Each structure stands twice: as structure tokens, then as C-alpha cells.
C-alpha positions as CSV (number, residue, x, y, z in Angstrom):
1,M,27.6,48.8,160.2
2,T,30.1,51.4,161.4
3,E,32.4,53.0,159.0
4,F,35.9,51.6,159.2
5,S,37.4,55.1,159.6
6,S,35.6,55.4,163.0
7,I,36.9,51.9,164.1
8,L,40.4,52.8,163.2
9,A,40.2,56.3,164.8
10,D,39.0,54.7,168.1
11,A,41.8,52.2,168.0
12,L,44.4,54.8,167.3
13,L,43.1,56.9,170.3
14,R,43.1,53.9,172.6
15,V,46.6,52.6,171.6
16,A,48.2,56.1,171.7
17,S,46.7,56.6,175.2
18,D,47.9,53.2,176.4
19,N,51.4,54.4,175.4
20,G,51.1,57.8,177.1
21,L,50.4,59.8,174.0
22,S,47.4,61.8,172.8
23,Y,46.1,63.2,169.5
24,K,45.2,66.8,169.0
25,E,41.4,67.3,168.7
26,G,40.2,65.6,165.5
27,G,43.7,64.1,164.8
28,A,42.8,60.4,165.3
29,A,39.6,60.9,163.2
30,A,41.6,62.5,160.4
31,W,44.1,59.6,160.4
32,G,41.2,57.2,160.5
33,R,39.8,58.7,157.4
34,A,43.2,58.6,155.7
35,G,43.7,55.0,156.6
36,A,40.2,54.1,155.3
37,A,40.9,56.0,152.1
38,Y,44.0,53.9,151.5
39,L,42.0,50.7,151.8
40,S,39.4,52.2,149.5
41,F,42.1,53.2,147.0
42,V,43.3,49.6,146.9
43,L,39.8,47.9,147.1
44,C,37.4,50.3,145.5
45,G,39.3,52.5,143.1
46,L,39.2,55.6,145.2
47,S,41.4,58.2,143.3
48,S,45.0,58.8,144.4
49,A,44.2,62.5,144.4
50,R,41.4,61.9,147.0
51,L,43.7,59.7,149.0
52,R,46.5,62.2,149.1
53,A,44.1,65.0,150.0
54,L,42.9,63.1,153.1
55,Q,46.5,62.2,154.0
56,Y,47.7,65.8,153.7
57,S,44.6,67.0,155.7
58,A,45.4,64.6,158.5
59,R,49.0,65.7,158.6
60,E,47.9,69.4,158.7
61,I,45.5,68.7,161.6
62,T,47.7,66.7,163.8
63,G,51.2,66.2,162.3
64,P,52.5,62.7,161.8
65,I,50.4,59.9,162.9
66,L,51.1,58.6,166.5
67,L,52.0,55.1,165.6
68,D,54.8,52.7,166.4
69,C,55.2,49.5,164.5
70,K,55.3,47.8,167.9
71,W,51.6,48.7,168.2
72,Y,50.5,46.9,165.1
73,D,49.4,43.7,166.9
74,R,47.1,45.7,169.3
75,L,45.7,47.7,166.5
76,T,45.0,44.6,164.5
77,E,43.3,43.0,167.5
78,L,41.1,46.1,168.0
79,C,40.2,46.7,164.3
80,L,40.0,43.1,163.0
81,N,38.5,41.6,166.2
82,G,41.5,39.2,166.5
83,I,40.7,37.4,163.2
84,D,42.3,37.4,159.8
85,G,40.0,40.0,158.3
86,V,36.6,41.8,158.6
87,E,34.0,43.2,156.3
88,A,33.7,47.0,156.8
89,N,32.3,50.1,155.2
90,L,34.9,52.1,153.3
91,P,34.5,55.4,151.4
92,A,33.4,54.7,147.8
93,P,34.6,56.8,144.8
94,N,31.0,58.0,144.3
95,G,30.8,59.5,147.8
96,G,28.9,56.7,149.4
97,L,30.1,53.6,151.3
98,S,31.2,50.3,150.0
99,L,31.2,47.1,152.1
100,Q,34.6,45.5,151.6
101,Y,36.7,42.6,153.1
102,I,39.8,44.0,154.8
103,S,42.4,41.3,155.2
104,K,45.1,41.4,157.9
105,P,47.9,41.8,155.3
106,L,46.1,44.7,153.7
107,F,45.4,46.2,157.1
108,L,49.1,46.1,158.0
109,E,50.0,47.6,154.6
110,M,47.6,50.5,155.4
111,L,49.3,51.0,158.8
112,D,52.7,51.3,157.0
113,F,51.2,53.8,154.6
114,C,50.0,55.9,157.5
115,R,53.3,55.7,159.3
116,E,55.2,56.7,156.2
117,G,52.7,59.5,155.3
């Protein structure tokens, strides 16, 4: 099973491109990792220090995330396959991966976190 950070990064690239924007090299991947870290923080107990480190790294690589709240429906469709949630691999506090259920409300909360970050 693919890591959720890769799924999110691909979706961010696609939606930004559909809206005439593009990420710097590695930017969407960095925001994908930050988004997955937020989900892991909520679901798996990833430390807030690790979450913030990934968020700050993404911002340093590419600046603010390219994301408009009008894009949420499309991102939800791409990342959650048009359903109310999916199981996906998230970064675990021990450095491995943890299979977790990502609900649509939590996914939308994660997008808000990234937009505000």
C-alpha cells in the first residue's frame, strides 16, 4: 500500500496544475509529508515537534502550500477515492508506517492545517 504522503503529493501537483500553478521541485512532496504528519499526529501520536519540523521544511522548500479551499472537493476525490474515508499508511512515531483510517472530516481538517501553515 502506498504511503499517504505520496497520494497527497500527487493530488496537490495535479490540482495545482489544473489551476495553472506549479510547485517548485520537491514542494508538493514536502507538503504531502507535512499533511501526512498532521494525520499521524492526530491518529498515531506523532510528536508535535516532528510535525512542526516537517511543516517548516515544506515552507522552506516551496513557500506556502498552493491550495485554495475551492479545491478541497477535488483533492478529497483524488485522495479518498470519492468515499467517506480510506485506510492508508502514515508515518508512525517509531519511524515506520502505521495503517490508519482517514475520515473525510479529518482529511479536510488536515487541508486546513496545511493552508494555515
